[in-house]
Every structure is written in structure tokens, then in C-alpha cells.
N, C-alpha and C positions, 0 to 999 in steps of 0.2 A: 219664477217670473223674470223677465228680461230686465236687466239693470242698465239699459242704454239711456234712459231718461233721467237727467239729474234730479235727485230728490230735493235739493236746495233750489229756491227760486232764483237760479242762476242762469245768465245767458250762457249759452253753450257753444262749444267749438263746432259741433255738427250734430244734427238730429237725425242724419241719415246714414245708413250703413254703407253707402256708395263711396267709392273713391273718386268719383267724377269731380272734374274741376268745378270750382264755384264761380258764381257770377260775380262780376266787379262790384266793389262797394258803392252804394248809392251816392250820386253826387247831389249834394245840398246847395241850394242856392243862398248864397250869403245874405242877399237883400230880401229873401222871402220871409214874410211874417206868417205865423200860425194862422190857419183860417178861423173865421169867426166861431165856428162850432167847436174847435179845439179850444179856444180861449175860455169857452164856457164850461169846460169838462172839470175843472178843479172843483173839488168838494164832493158832495154825496149825491151827485146827479143820478137819477134813476132813468132807466130806458122806457120809452113808450112811443107809440105811433102818433103821428101828427094828426090823424083822423079823430083820435080820442084825447087830444091834448087838453081839452077843457073838461074833460070828465073827472070825477072824483076818484075813480080807479079805472085801470085798463087791464085787460087780460092779453098776455103775450106768451104764446106757446103753452098755455095752460096755467101760467102763473099770473095771479092777480097782483098788480103793482099800485100800492095806495099813493095817493097824493100827499105830499108833505110840504106845505107852505110853498115857498118860491124856489125850492131846490130842484124841482122836477124840470126835465126838459125833453124835447122830442129829438130823436135821432132817425132821420129819413134814410131810405136806401141810398138815395143820391148823395147823402153825406159820406157814405162809407164805401159803396161800390161806384166807382167813377169810371164808366166805360170810355175807353179812348184816351184816358189819362195815363201817360207812360210811367208816372210815379205812383200808380195805384195797382196793387196786385191782389186786392180782396175779392174773392168770387162770391156769388150768391150762396154757395153752400156754407160758407163761413158767416155771412150775414144772417142766414137763417137761425143761427145759434144765439144771436142776441136776445136777451130777455128771458131765456129758458130757465136760468138760475137753478140748476139742479142742487146746488149746495144750500139752497134755502127751503127746500122741501123736506120736511120733518120725517116723512115715511120713505124717502129715498136713501140708498146706501150712503151716498155723499152727505147728505144732510144729517143722517144718523151718526156718521163719523165725525163730522164737524162739531155737532152737538155734544159728543162724548169728549172731545178734546176741550170744548168749552168747559165742560163740567170739572175736568181735571184743574184748570186754572182758577175757576171759581172756588173750588174747595181748598186750594193750596195758597191762593193769592187773592183772597176775597175782596172784591171791589177794586183791585189794583189795575187790571187790563181792560182797556177799551177795546170793544170789538167792532169791526167794520166788515160787512159783507155785501154792501150794495154800492161800492165805488165803480164809476163808470170805466169800462175797459178801453176806451179811446184815451190815449195819453200822448204826450209830446215826446219827441225823439229825446229831449233833454231829461225828461222824467225817467223814460225807460232805460236810457244808456249813461248819459253824462252824469246824472245825480248819483248813480252807483258806481262810478269810476270805470265804466267799461271803455277800454282804449278806443281811439278813433278808427283804427284800422282793424278792430276785432271783427272776426268773420260773422259773428251773430248779427251785426248790423246790415248784412247782405240782404238783398231782395230774395234770395234763395232761401233764407231762414226765417224772415220776419215779414209779417203782414203790414204793408204801408198803405195809409190812407191817401197821403200825400208826402212830400219830401220832409215835412216836419211833424207829421202825426202817424202813429202806429196803433195797432192793436197790442196792448200790453203783453209782453213775453213772459212775465213774472209779476207777482204780487209786490216785489221789491219797488216797482215803479212808483209806489205811493209812500215809500219810506221818508224821503226828504219833505214832502208836503206835510205829513203828519207831525215831523219833528218841528217844522217851523210853526205849525199850529199849536205847540206846546205839549203834545203828547209824549210821554216818557215810557209807557207800558201799553203795548197794543198788539192785537191779532188782526190780520187782514186776510180775508178769504175771498176768492173770486175766480171767475173764469179767465183763463189765459189762452194765448194763441200762438201757435208756431207752425210753420210749414214743415211738414214731416213726412216720413215714410209711412207705409201702409202695412200693418200686421196687427196681430191680436192685442199688443200692448201700446201702440201708438195711435194718436188720434190728433187732428189739428187743433182742436179745442179741448182742454181739460182744465182741471181745478187745482188751485194751490192755497196753502195757508202759510203765511209769514208771521213770525212772532218777533217782538223787539222789546228789549228792556234797557233803560238808561240808569246809570248809577252815578251818584254825586260823590265828591271826594270823601265827605264824612262817612260814607257807607263802607269804605275799605281802609280808612285811616288806622284803625285799630287792629286790623287783621294780621298784620305782619307780611302782608303781600302787596305788590303794586297793583295798580287798577286793572291792568291786563290780566294778570294772574287771577285776581279776585273774580273778575267777570267770566273768565274762562271756567273757573271751578264752580261758580254758580250755575253757568250754563249746563255743564255736563250733569250736575245734580238735578236740575229741573228736567232735563230731557230723558235722563234715566228713569226718573219718576213717571213721565209721560209714556214712555215705552212700556213700562210695567202696568200702567193703567190700561193700556190697549191690548197688550199681548199676554199679560200675567207674568209669573216669575220666569224669565228667560235669561239665558247667558247673553251678555252684551260685550261689545268691544268698540273702541274708538280708533278711526283711521285718519291720519294727517291727509289733508288734501289741499286744493287751492281754489279759491273764489276771489273775483276781483275786488269784492267790497269788504272782506273780512281777513284778518290776520292776528293770530293763527286761525286756521280753518280746520274743520273736523267733519267726518261723516260717522254716523252712529249705525252700527250693524247688530242684528240680534240673530241668535241661532234658533231657527224656527222651521219646523217640518224637515229636519235633517239637513239644512243648508243655512249659510250665512245670508241674511237679507239686509239690504240697505234700507233704512227707515227714513233717514233725513240727513240734510247737510246744515251746517251751522258754523259760527265763529264769532270772534271778537271783532266788532265793527271797526273799519279803518278810521283812524282819527280825522282823516280829511273830510269824511262825510259828516262827522259831528261838528267839526270846526266850520264847514260851509253852512250849517244850518243852526248856528247860535249855541253850540253846546261845547265850547272849547275845552273846559276844565272837567268834562265828563268822560266816562268810558261806557260801553254799551255791548250787548250781545244781540245776535240775530239768528233765527233758524228759519228753514222753509221746508216744506214736505208737500208732496203730491198726494192728493186725496185719492185719485184713482189707483195709484200704485198700492196704497195700503188696503183700499177697500177691496180691491181684487183678491188680496191674500186673506183678509179678514172674513170676507163673505164667499170665498171660493168662486168668484166670477170669472169665467175663462176668457172672455172677449170683451175688450173695452167698449165695443159698440153698444153692448148691452145696457150701458148706463143710459143711453139716449132713447131706449125702447119705451113705447107707450103701451106695449102689449100687457094685458092685464095678468097673463101667466108669469110675467116678471115683476111688475109692480106690486102685485098682490102678496109677493113672498116676503115683504119687508114691512116692518112696523116701527113707529117712533120709539126710541130708546132702547131697541133691541139690537146691540152690536154683535156682529159675528154670526147671524143666523145663515146657515150654509145654503147657498143658492142650489135649487134643484133643477137641472136641465129639462126643459119642456119639449125640446125637439132636437133632432139630429139629422137635419136635412143635409143631403150630399153636396159637397162643392163641385163646381164645374170649372175646369182649368183651360185657359186659352193662352197660347204662346204668341208672341209677337217679336219680330226681329227687325232691326233697322241700323243703318249706318249713322253714327252720331256725328255731330259737329262740335266745335270747340265751346259753344255756349250751353250744351246739354248738361243738365243736372237731374239727378233721380227725383229730388223734390218737385221739380216742375212736371216731370212725368206723372207723379202721383196726384198733383193737382188737376191734371187733365183727366185722368182716370176717374178720380172722385167726382169731378165736375159732371161726368156722364153717369156713372153707376151709383154715386152717393154711397149710402151704407150697405149696399149690396156687394161692394168689393171688400173682400176679406184680406187679401194679401197681394201685394206686388213685389215679385222677388227676381233678381237678376240670376239667371241659371246658366249663362254662357256669355263669353266675349272672347273676341280675337281681333288681331290686327293683321291685314293683308299686306302684301309686298309693296302696295302703293302707299302705306301708311294710313289707310282708312280702317276705322275701328267699328266693330259690329257689336251690339248688345242684343241679347235675346232675354226677354222678360216673360215670366210666367204669371198670368193674372188669375187669382182664385176669385170666383163669384159664389156667394152663399148667402141666402136670407137666413136670419135666425128665427124667422116666423113662419115660413111657407117654402113649397118646392118652387124653384124657378123653372120656367118653361124653356125649351129649346129656342123658341122663336125669340123670346125677349133677351136671352143671353147672347144670341147670334146678332141681335140689333145693337145691343150695347157694345159688343166687341167691334162690330162694323164702325159705329160711331167713334169709338175710342181711336181706331186706326186712323180715321179721317181727321180727328182733332190732333193726334199726335203729329201727323205729317203736316197739317197746316199751322199749328200753333208752335211747335217746336222745331219746325223746319228740318226734319230729318228725312232720310230716304228709306222708305220701308223696303223690306227684302221679301 
């Protein structure tokens, strides 16, 4: 399985394999205030459509969302997809994922995996960890970046990498966006699971909406005072012991190794790898929380650890799921294969419909990025696009650069007709020309 997506819930330098130049960082308006909708997002707000706002429960994408006192709120399409707003880059294809909450479905691979991790923490830390799996995915720029020490000039803040609702509000890139809020609310042990969003390339292991789990534990001085270690060393040792136990809980008795790495919000930082199916597999990222985060949220004398993992990454391995698009399938031939509490049931392919390849060449401009191309293709073809791959590029004597991309169309549920593939490709070409301002060849 490809290891291009960070396992830790960390902002990334790049989600795309392209070496294309990045868009400039967004310009924030110093005087701009967060919109009213964003102000209401703090807390356990649940998603629901305004038409059913007064109902006791609402069904969104097959998930019934129950009413809980006054914490419920409505999020309209117009709150998220603001057509004509230059600070908004959220398409309808992303808005359509709101409220689906695959991680809360007990018979879904992601829900099964989440609950298995819960079981581990319940067994080994009975009653200690608070669990949050319904926090709203719309967060402020401060929550998503500033609160976890992402530098102001970090490329992850780019419109090329992140979905912006407006200049001050984004779709969370990671579950770490709730870290500071929960610390300020007094939580010291917590697990946060949810859908996260990143503008990304298109292939079998990348999708613009996926799911993460973050774990966080705070230690007070009296917990390490008699250990003979300082707080950082004590937290690091506890972290590694905890996560080695989790890996064994998920994968059985496997060989493990720790790799030093870097995240903006932890120091030291590590990745845990296991030897699985004759190869080293990255399971998660973690580290000892930067002291500045604790100090900013009222925990000056404490130390803490944090970890993050991608549910799809692990579920694809544990369930032998070959394509990340399958997680979003409602086809009973997929959904009926999984049952609550049964981790690691091997997925049995139910179809092998052939792909159809279409090539497209164009002269790029200085603003072109592969992520923008993928958004255009996905906006036309949806989940019928399997891969967008750069297969050729060259620069002519005039200094103009040409890219040739191969687009693979394939349904996981039926055969595509020549007519609909040709229609999609024609529409893709027109949209690429008009939206990306490139010259087709």
C-alpha cells in the first residue's frame, strides 16, 4: 500500500506526487471576522439539513442523526459551497460527503476498526479516555493551523492543499484541529475520530475525504516524579508502550520498529512501522506534544503525548480492500461482506470491470497544479475516475511546458459505456480549458 499519505493527523508538505508549482498562500483579511456559522461550530455540533432542523432525527446519506438538546445545528450548502466567492474552493462533490459518517457505522470497515481501537483503550485504560466522533468538520483557520503550531508560510495552508469555506474557515485537514479546544475544556485523555478533507491526487489510495483518529494523553508532574525520568522521556516511553500494544491488538504478534520523524506539534516525533505481509508498513505517527501547545491551553506544568492514524490506510490492509473508493460504495455486494465486531474479514472482489483510458495534453501556465486538475476531473466524473496520472511532459524552445495526463475511468459496480466515457472526457476537456486556463493540444 502506498505510504504517501501521512499516518499522523499532520498537515502535509504535499498531497500530490506532482512537482508542479504551488498556488500562493491565501491572503487573510486582518479585519475579517469568522462568519456566524463558524462561530457556532465549537462543540459537538452535528450536521443536518435545514429542512429537517426541527425534527427529532434526520437522515443524511443513510445515517440517522439524533437530536441532542441545543447542540444541533444546520449546515446549508450555501454555508459551505459559496459560488463566486474567490476565497471558497469547496465543490459539490465534497459537500456531498457531509453527514455520511462512515466511521459511525458499526457494520462498515471503518466503524469496525474504530470500535476495535476503542476496545483496546477501554480494556487497558478503563474509563480514562473520552471519545469524540461527532465533532463538526468546519473549523477556523486558527483551530486547523495556528493552534497546532503550523507555520504561517507552511504550504499546507495553500488553497491548493486545503478546502477553504472562506478566508477564516476551512474543512479540517486533520482531527488535531480539535486538540486545543478539548484541552481548554478540561479533557486530559481523549480520542477524536472524524472525516477530514484534503485536496489530493487521484489513485487507489488517495481520496479528498477520509477518516482519522487522534489520541491524546496529559501527564501531571506527580506521575513521572518517581520514575527517574524527566517528563518528556516518561511520556515518550508510555506512548511507545501504549501504541505497541495497540498494534499488537490490531495485527497480532508482529515485528515493530520506531522511526524518528518530524511533525510541527510534537517533539520528539516518531512513526511506528510493523513488518506485515513481507514488507514494512507505516501504522501511525506520534510524539510528545510541544510544550507551547500545553502552555497555550492552561497546562503549563504538564507533558502530553499524541498520536494519529488514518482509518482507511489500516482498513485497506486489514480487510484487503484494494481501492479507497470502495469505502463509499452502497453496493450490497460490498456492504454485506462486513459485520459488527469482525475485524479483518477479507474483502472478496465482486467485479472486475475493465478500465478505459483517455489521454489529454495541454500547455500549462504558471498557476497550474495537479490538485486543481484532479478537482476538475472529479467534479465531472465523480467516483468513476480511478486515476489521473502524468505520463509525459516536455518544454519546447519557447519555454512552454506541456503535460500529458492519462485518465482511467472505471466503475466498481458496472461496465461503463463508450458513450458516457466519451461524454465525460469531452466535459473534462472543456472544464480543464475553461477553469484552469490552459491551452489544449
